[in-house]
N, CA, C and O atoms as CSV, one atom per row, in Angstrom:
chain,resi,resn,atom,element,x,y,z
A,1,MET,N,N,0.851,-1.182,0.000
A,1,MET,CA,C,0.000,0.000,0.000
A,1,MET,C,C,0.890,1.236,0.000
A,1,MET,O,O,2.049,1.170,0.408
A,2,PHE,N,N,0.359,2.342,-0.449
A,2,PHE,CA,C,1.084,3.599,-0.497
A,2,PHE,C,C,1.356,4.088,0.918
A,2,PHE,O,O,0.630,3.734,1.848
A,3,ASP,N,N,2.393,4.897,1.088
A,3,ASP,CA,C,2.758,5.395,2.407
A,3,ASP,C,C,2.695,6.918,2.417
A,3,ASP,O,O,3.729,7.584,2.467
A,4,PHE,N,N,1.480,7.472,2.371
A,4,PHE,CA,C,1.293,8.905,2.399
A,4,PHE,C,C,0.992,9.345,3.823
A,4,PHE,O,O,0.228,8.682,4.525
A,5,PRO,N,N,1.591,10.473,4.267
A,5,PRO,CA,C,1.231,10.980,5.589
A,5,PRO,C,C,-0.207,11.465,5.574
A,5,PRO,O,O,-0.714,11.873,4.529
A,6,GLY,N,N,-0.852,11.427,6.692
A,6,GLY,CA,C,-2.229,11.882,6.745
A,6,GLY,C,C,-2.779,11.802,8.147
A,6,GLY,O,O,-2.052,11.553,9.109
A,7,HIS,N,N,-4.072,12.017,8.244
A,7,HIS,CA,C,-4.738,12.031,9.536
A,7,HIS,C,C,-4.620,10.690,10.255
A,7,HIS,O,O,-4.410,10.649,11.467
A,8,GLY,N,N,-4.754,9.604,9.516
A,8,GLY,CA,C,-4.659,8.285,10.132
A,8,GLY,C,C,-3.321,8.061,10.809
A,8,GLY,O,O,-3.260,7.548,11.927
A,9,ARG,N,N,-2.268,8.440,10.141
A,9,ARG,CA,C,-0.931,8.303,10.732
A,9,ARG,C,C,-0.794,9.198,11.961
A,9,ARG,O,O,-0.231,8.788,12.976
A,10,GLY,N,N,-1.311,10.421,11.863
A,10,GLY,CA,C,-1.252,11.336,13.004
A,10,GLY,C,C,-1.980,10.790,14.218
A,10,GLY,O,O,-1.497,10.900,15.345
A,11,ILE,N,N,-3.146,10.199,13.982
A,11,ILE,CA,C,-3.909,9.614,15.085
A,11,ILE,C,C,-3.145,8.467,15.715
A,11,ILE,O,O,-3.030,8.396,16.939
A,12,THR,N,N,-2.619,7.564,14.891
A,12,THR,CA,C,-1.907,6.407,15.451
A,12,THR,C,C,-0.633,6.839,16.178
A,12,THR,O,O,-0.293,6.253,17.206
A,13,GLU,N,N,0.078,7.845,15.674
A,13,GLU,CA,C,1.275,8.326,16.357
A,13,GLU,C,C,0.907,8.960,17.696
A,13,GLU,O,O,1.605,8.750,18.688
A,14,PHE,N,N,-0.179,9.733,17.738
A,14,PHE,CA,C,-0.609,10.357,18.987
A,14,PHE,C,C,-1.005,9.302,20.015
A,14,PHE,O,O,-0.638,9.406,21.186
A,15,VAL,N,N,-1.751,8.290,19.581
A,15,VAL,CA,C,-2.175,7.229,20.496
A,15,VAL,C,C,-0.962,6.525,21.089
A,15,VAL,O,O,-0.962,6.183,22.272
A,16,GLU,N,N,0.068,6.307,20.285
A,16,GLU,CA,C,1.286,5.687,20.800
A,16,GLU,C,C,1.981,6.591,21.809
A,16,GLU,O,O,2.470,6.114,22.833
A,17,GLN,N,N,2.031,7.901,21.528
A,17,GLN,CA,C,2.701,8.844,22.431
A,17,GLN,C,C,2.035,8.895,23.794
A,17,GLN,O,O,2.719,8.965,24.815
A,18,VAL,N,N,0.705,8.861,23.823
A,18,VAL,CA,C,-0.014,8.963,25.100
A,18,VAL,C,C,-0.334,7.595,25.685
A,18,VAL,O,O,-0.983,7.497,26.726
A,19,ASP,N,N,0.122,6.539,25.016
A,19,ASP,CA,C,-0.120,5.161,25.451
A,19,ASP,C,C,-1.622,4.915,25.629
A,19,ASP,O,O,-2.066,4.411,26.661
A,20,GLY,N,N,-2.393,5.283,24.598
A,20,GLY,CA,C,-3.843,5.148,24.644
A,20,GLY,C,C,-4.310,3.705,24.627
A,20,GLY,O,O,-3.652,2.825,24.072
A,21,ASP,N,N,-5.461,3.482,25.245
A,21,ASP,CA,C,-6.053,2.144,25.308
A,21,ASP,C,C,-7.182,1.955,24.309
A,21,ASP,O,O,-7.481,0.828,23.914
A,22,LEU,N,N,-7.822,3.064,23.892
A,22,LEU,CA,C,-8.994,2.978,23.023
A,22,LEU,C,C,-9.064,4.204,22.130
A,22,LEU,O,O,-8.850,5.326,22.588
A,23,VAL,N,N,-9.362,3.991,20.861
A,23,VAL,CA,C,-9.623,5.068,19.914
A,23,VAL,C,C,-11.058,4.906,19.442
A,23,VAL,O,O,-11.464,3.819,19.031
A,24,VAL,N,N,-11.826,5.989,19.500
A,24,VAL,CA,C,-13.197,5.983,18.997
A,24,VAL,C,C,-13.220,6.856,17.753
A,24,VAL,O,O,-12.852,8.030,17.803
A,25,LEU,N,N,-13.656,6.276,16.627
A,25,LEU,CA,C,-13.670,6.981,15.348
A,25,LEU,C,C,-15.067,6.973,14.761
A,25,LEU,O,O,-15.763,5.958,14.804
A,26,GLY,N,N,-15.470,8.094,14.219
A,26,GLY,CA,C,-16.694,8.150,13.447
A,26,GLY,C,C,-16.406,7.733,12.018
A,26,GLY,O,O,-15.326,8.002,11.493
A,27,THR,N,N,-17.365,7.079,11.390
A,27,THR,CA,C,-17.216,6.707,9.979
A,27,THR,C,C,-18.327,7.369,9.183
A,27,THR,O,O,-19.425,7.585,9.695
A,28,ARG,N,N,-18.039,7.687,7.934
A,28,ARG,CA,C,-19.009,8.354,7.078
A,28,ARG,C,C,-19.852,7.375,6.289
A,28,ARG,O,O,-20.935,7.723,5.818
A,29,GLY,N,N,-19.371,6.169,6.143
A,29,GLY,CA,C,-20.105,5.186,5.370
A,29,GLY,C,C,-20.041,5.424,3.877
A,29,GLY,O,O,-20.927,4.991,3.140
A,30,ARG,N,N,-19.009,6.104,3.424
A,30,ARG,CA,C,-18.856,6.374,1.984
A,30,ARG,C,C,-17.683,5.562,1.446
A,30,ARG,O,O,-16.748,5.224,2.172
A,31,THR,N,N,-17.760,5.265,0.180
A,31,THR,CA,C,-16.648,4.615,-0.498
A,31,THR,C,C,-16.430,5.367,-1.800
A,31,THR,O,O,-17.372,5.611,-2.553
A,32,ASN,N,N,-15.198,5.725,-2.056
A,32,ASN,CA,C,-14.878,6.356,-3.334
A,32,ASN,C,C,-13.544,5.808,-3.825
A,32,ASN,O,O,-12.871,5.066,-3.110
A,33,LEU,N,N,-13.169,6.169,-5.027
A,33,LEU,CA,C,-11.962,5.628,-5.638
A,33,LEU,C,C,-10.726,5.938,-4.799
A,33,LEU,O,O,-9.856,5.079,-4.652
A,34,ARG,N,N,-10.631,7.133,-4.252
A,34,ARG,CA,C,-9.470,7.493,-3.436
A,34,ARG,C,C,-9.356,6.569,-2.228
A,34,ARG,O,O,-8.266,6.091,-1.913
A,35,ASP,N,N,-10.478,6.314,-1.548
A,35,ASP,CA,C,-10.454,5.437,-0.378
A,35,ASP,C,C,-10.084,4.009,-0.756
A,35,ASP,O,O,-9.394,3.325,0.000
A,36,ILE,N,N,-10.532,3.561,-1.905
A,36,ILE,CA,C,-10.195,2.210,-2.354
A,36,ILE,C,C,-8.698,2.097,-2.626
A,36,ILE,O,O,-8.082,1.087,-2.286
A,37,LEU,N,N,-8.111,3.118,-3.233
A,37,LEU,CA,C,-6.685,3.073,-3.575
A,37,LEU,C,C,-5.784,3.360,-2.386
A,37,LEU,O,O,-4.761,2.697,-2.213
A,38,LEU,N,N,-6.151,4.345,-1.557
A,38,LEU,CA,C,-5.270,4.779,-0.485
A,38,LEU,C,C,-5.743,4.358,0.897
A,38,LEU,O,O,-4.940,4.299,1.828
A,39,GLY,N,N,-7.012,4.068,1.048
A,39,GLY,CA,C,-7.556,3.724,2.357
A,39,GLY,C,C,-8.074,4.957,3.067
A,39,GLY,O,O,-7.514,6.044,2.927
A,40,SER,N,N,-9.130,4.791,3.821
A,40,SER,CA,C,-9.684,5.915,4.561
A,40,SER,C,C,-8.930,6.082,5.880
A,40,SER,O,O,-8.151,5.217,6.280
A,41,THR,N,N,-9.176,7.203,6.539
A,41,THR,CA,C,-8.554,7.452,7.837
A,41,THR,C,C,-8.918,6.353,8.824
A,41,THR,O,O,-8.045,5.806,9.497
A,42,ALA,N,N,-10.205,6.028,8.911
A,42,ALA,CA,C,-10.641,4.992,9.854
A,42,ALA,C,C,-9.982,3.656,9.537
A,42,ALA,O,O,-9.539,2.954,10.446
A,43,GLU,N,N,-9.912,3.298,8.262
A,43,GLU,CA,C,-9.292,2.023,7.890
A,43,GLU,C,C,-7.823,1.992,8.277
A,43,GLU,O,O,-7.324,0.969,8.744
A,44,ARG,N,N,-7.133,3.100,8.088
A,44,ARG,CA,C,-5.709,3.146,8.431
A,44,ARG,C,C,-5.510,3.003,9.940
A,44,ARG,O,O,-4.619,2.281,10.385
A,45,VAL,N,N,-6.339,3.690,10.722
A,45,VAL,CA,C,-6.204,3.598,12.176
A,45,VAL,C,C,-6.518,2.188,12.646
A,45,VAL,O,O,-5.803,1.636,13.482
A,46,VAL,N,N,-7.580,1.605,12.115
A,46,VAL,CA,C,-7.938,0.228,12.494
A,46,VAL,C,C,-6.790,-0.723,12.163
A,46,VAL,O,O,-6.490,-1.638,12.930
A,47,ARG,N,N,-6.164,-0.503,11.034
A,47,ARG,CA,C,-5.075,-1.377,10.591
A,47,ARG,C,C,-3.800,-1.158,11.401
A,47,ARG,O,O,-3.111,-2.127,11.720
A,48,ASP,N,N,-3.466,0.094,11.746
A,48,ASP,CA,C,-2.148,0.410,12.288
A,48,ASP,C,C,-2.088,0.614,13.800
A,48,ASP,O,O,-1.021,0.437,14.388
A,49,ALA,N,N,-3.172,0.972,14.436
A,49,ALA,CA,C,-3.130,1.253,15.875
A,49,ALA,C,C,-2.933,-0.033,16.662
A,49,ALA,O,O,-3.418,-1.096,16.276
A,50,ARG,N,N,-2.225,0.080,17.755
A,50,ARG,CA,C,-1.919,-1.093,18.596
A,50,ARG,C,C,-2.814,-1.144,19.832
A,50,ARG,O,O,-2.450,-1.743,20.844
A,51,CYS,N,N,-3.971,-0.522,19.745
A,51,CYS,CA,C,-4.903,-0.540,20.864
A,51,CYS,C,C,-6.288,-0.883,20.319
A,51,CYS,O,O,-6.456,-1.113,19.121
A,52,SER,N,N,-7.253,-0.913,21.194
A,52,SER,CA,C,-8.623,-1.216,20.770
A,52,SER,C,C,-9.198,-0.044,19.976
A,52,SER,O,O,-8.885,1.116,20.239
A,53,ILE,N,N,-10.044,-0.372,19.000
A,53,ILE,CA,C,-10.675,0.636,18.149
A,53,ILE,C,C,-12.181,0.421,18.186
A,53,ILE,O,O,-12.659,-0.709,18.085
A,54,LEU,N,N,-12.922,1.511,18.333
A,54,LEU,CA,C,-14.375,1.477,18.251
A,54,LEU,C,C,-14.779,2.417,17.133
A,54,LEU,O,O,-14.526,3.619,17.215
A,55,THR,N,N,-15.406,1.887,16.084
A,55,THR,CA,C,-15.901,2.743,15.008
A,55,THR,C,C,-17.402,2.917,15.170
A,55,THR,O,O,-18.123,1.970,15.484
A,56,VAL,N,N,-17.858,4.147,14.951
A,56,VAL,CA,C,-19.251,4.500,15.152
A,56,VAL,C,C,-19.774,5.150,13.875
A,56,VAL,O,O,-19.178,6.094,13.357
A,57,THR,N,N,-20.891,4.634,13.378
A,57,THR,CA,C,-21.538,5.212,12.211
A,57,THR,C,C,-22.788,5.961,12.681
A,57,THR,O,O,-23.590,5.401,13.427
A,58,PRO,N,N,-22.965,7.206,12.260
A,58,PRO,CA,C,-24.135,7.967,12.692
A,58,PRO,C,C,-25.442,7.269,12.301
A,58,PRO,O,O,-25.514,6.605,11.267
A,59,GLU,N,N,-26.454,7.427,13.126
A,59,GLU,CA,C,-27.762,6.844,12.861
A,59,GLU,C,C,-28.289,7.352,11.523
A,59,GLU,O,O,-28.188,8.538,11.212
A,60,GLY,N,N,-28.846,6.449,10.748
A,60,GLY,CA,C,-29.426,6.812,9.459
A,60,GLY,C,C,-28.471,6.726,8.291
A,60,GLY,O,O,-28.897,6.872,7.145
A,61,VAL,N,N,-27.187,6.493,8.541
A,61,VAL,CA,C,-26.213,6.370,7.466
A,61,VAL,C,C,-26.203,4.922,6.997
A,61,VAL,O,O,-25.979,4.003,7.784
A,62,GLU,N,N,-26.442,4.735,5.733
A,62,GLU,CA,C,-26.442,3.392,5.136
A,62,GLU,C,C,-25.118,3.157,4.426
A,62,GLU,O,O,-24.605,4.058,3.762
A,63,PRO,N,N,-24.560,1.962,4.556
A,63,PRO,CA,C,-23.324,1.660,3.815
A,63,PRO,C,C,-23.590,1.711,2.306
A,63,PRO,O,O,-24.663,1.314,1.850
A,64,PRO,N,N,-22.618,2.199,1.535
A,64,PRO,CA,C,-22.825,2.362,0.088
A,64,PRO,C,C,-23.070,1.066,-0.654
A,64,PRO,O,O,-23.722,1.067,-1.698
A,65,LEU,N,N,-22.562,-0.039,-0.137
A,65,LEU,CA,C,-22.687,-1.312,-0.832
A,65,LEU,C,C,-23.724,-2.222,-0.186
A,65,LEU,O,O,-23.809,-3.403,-0.523
A,66,GLY,N,N,-24.508,-1.684,0.733
A,66,GLY,CA,C,-25.515,-2.478,1.426
A,66,GLY,C,C,-24.903,-3.231,2.580
A,66,GLY,O,O,-23.705,-3.134,2.847
A,67,ARG,N,N,-25.736,-3.976,3.252
A,67,ARG,CA,C,-25.247,-4.729,4.424
A,67,ARG,C,C,-24.978,-6.153,4.063
A,67,ARG,O,O,-24.562,-6.938,4.915
């Protein structure tokens, strides 16, 4: 995968610095070509963080590809 700096990397670096136990992330429920090629912020944090992750989707948001 590509190695571009971004919000996901910043979040994971901060969590490591503060020795965090849990990251809570909101998700938009969108998929686009950029996210498929590079990965979304939430996907990067879920993949790279060494602590527990809780992702939350706002009520009423439907996944683009269905359930």
